[in-house]
C-alpha positions as a Python dict, from the first residue, in 0.01 Angstrom:
ca = {
    (1, 'M'): (0, 0, 0),
    (2, 'Q'): (-22, -196, -319),
    (3, 'G'): (40, -593, -389),
    (4, 'R'): (305, -612, -686),
    (5, 'D'): (363, -960, -845),
    (6, 'V'): (735, -1080, -731),
    (7, 'S'): (663, -1397, -866),
    (8, 'G'): (979, -1409, -1138),
    (9, 'Q'): (1223, -1178, -967),
    (10, 'F'): (1352, -1493, -794),
    (11, 'D'): (1409, -1716, -1197),
    (12, 'E'): (1565, -1356, -1267),
    (13, 'E'): (1788, -1306, -1017),
    (14, 'H'): (1929, -1671, -1018),
    (15, 'R'): (2012, -1694, -1428),
    (16, 'E'): (2247, -1346, -1331),
    (17, 'A'): (2429, -1458, -1069),
    (18, 'P'): (2709, -1633, -1218),
    (19, 'T'): (2731, -2035, -1205),
    (20, 'T'): (3048, -2185, -1151),
    (21, 'T'): (2940, -2567, -1226),
    (22, 'E'): (2720, -2716, -1482),
    (23, 'W'): (2418, -2852, -1349),
    (24, 'Y'): (2520, -3232, -1384),
    (25, 'D'): (2754, -3184, -1101),
    (26, 'H'): (2484, -3132, -878),
    (27, 'A'): (2174, -3374, -1045),
    (28, 'D'): (2160, -3765, -952),
    (29, 'F'): (2200, -3984, -1203),
    (30, 'V'): (2085, -4342, -1185),
    (31, 'T'): (2191, -4530, -1536),
    (32, 'R'): (2034, -4853, -1597),
    (33, 'V'): (2182, -5169, -1856),
    (34, 'V'): (1908, -5474, -1963),
    (35, 'R'): (1935, -5712, -2200),
    (36, 'H'): (1578, -5756, -2400),
    (37, 'P'): (1468, -6117, -2360),
    (38, 'T'): (1368, -6257, -2690),
    (39, 'T'): (1547, -5991, -2929),
    (40, 'G'): (1915, -5923, -2684),
    (41, 'V'): (1882, -5574, -2799),
    (42, 'T'): (2081, -5418, -2500),
    (43, 'W'): (1919, -5057, -2392),
    (44, 'V'): (2045, -4851, -2135),
    (45, 'V'): (1810, -4525, -1915),
    (46, 'A'): (2026, -4295, -1781),
    (47, 'H'): (1823, -3992, -1559),
    (48, 'A'): (1932, -3806, -1417),
    (49, 'Q'): (1718, -3537, -1095),
    (50, 'G'): (1847, -3212, -917),
    (51, 'G'): (1771, -2922, -776),
    (52, 'R'): (1497, -2967, -546),
    (53, 'E'): (1728, -2838, -327),
    (54, 'C'): (1520, -2457, -280),
    (55, 'G'): (1718, -2212, -490),
    (56, 'G'): (1829, -2506, -748),
    (57, 'L'): (1822, -2576, -1057),
    (58, 'D'): (1571, -2834, -1141),
    (59, 'V'): (1641, -3102, -1306),
    (60, 'N'): (1469, -3402, -1422),
    (61, 'I'): (1628, -3561, -1775),
    (62, 'V'): (1590, -3952, -1976),
    (63, 'G'): (1807, -4042, -2191),
    (64, 'L'): (1764, -4367, -2375),
    (65, 'F'): (1986, -4510, -2544),
    (66, 'K'): (2056, -4839, -2849),
    (67, 'L'): (2360, -5024, -2786),
    (68, 'R'): (2493, -5124, -3101),
    (69, 'P'): (2697, -5442, -3183),
    (70, 'D'): (3014, -5318, -3260),
    (71, 'G'): (2970, -5190, -2906),
    (72, 'T'): (2913, -4817, -2923),
    (73, 'L'): (2625, -4627, -2820),
    (74, 'V'): (2355, -4433, -3019),
    (75, 'T'): (2062, -4228, -2898),
    (76, 'V'): (1691, -4331, -2932),
    (77, 'R'): (1408, -4050, -2990),
    (78, 'H'): (1129, -4209, -2772),
    (79, 'P'): (845, -4150, -2859),
    (80, 'Q'): (567, -4037, -2488),
    (81, 'R'): (497, -4442, -2444),
    (82, 'L'): (801, -4606, -2404),
    (83, 'D'): (609, -5013, -2534),
    (84, 'L'): (613, -4825, -2877),
    (85, 'L'): (986, -4842, -2892),
    (86, 'D'): (1037, -5070, -3145),
    (87, 'R'): (1246, -5430, -3043),
}
C-alpha cells in the first residue's frame, strides 16, 4: 500500500463547504483607543482573532486607525515596525 499526501484535502473540502455566516461572526474582537500624550493624536487599534477550534478559519487581523478632528476615522497603512509611525 502506497502512502499519499492528503495534507491539502481538508482545506479544499472546507473551502467548498457552504458557509452560512461570515468569518467575523466567529472572531473575538479587542479594540483600544489611546491618545498620544504629547501630540494629542487619538489612535484606534482593532484586533480580530479566531479559528482556534479544529477546522475553523485561522484569523489574526489588526486594523490601525487615526481619529480626525471631525470625529471620523482614517485607516492607517502601517509599517512592520509600529514605532516608525508618524505622530
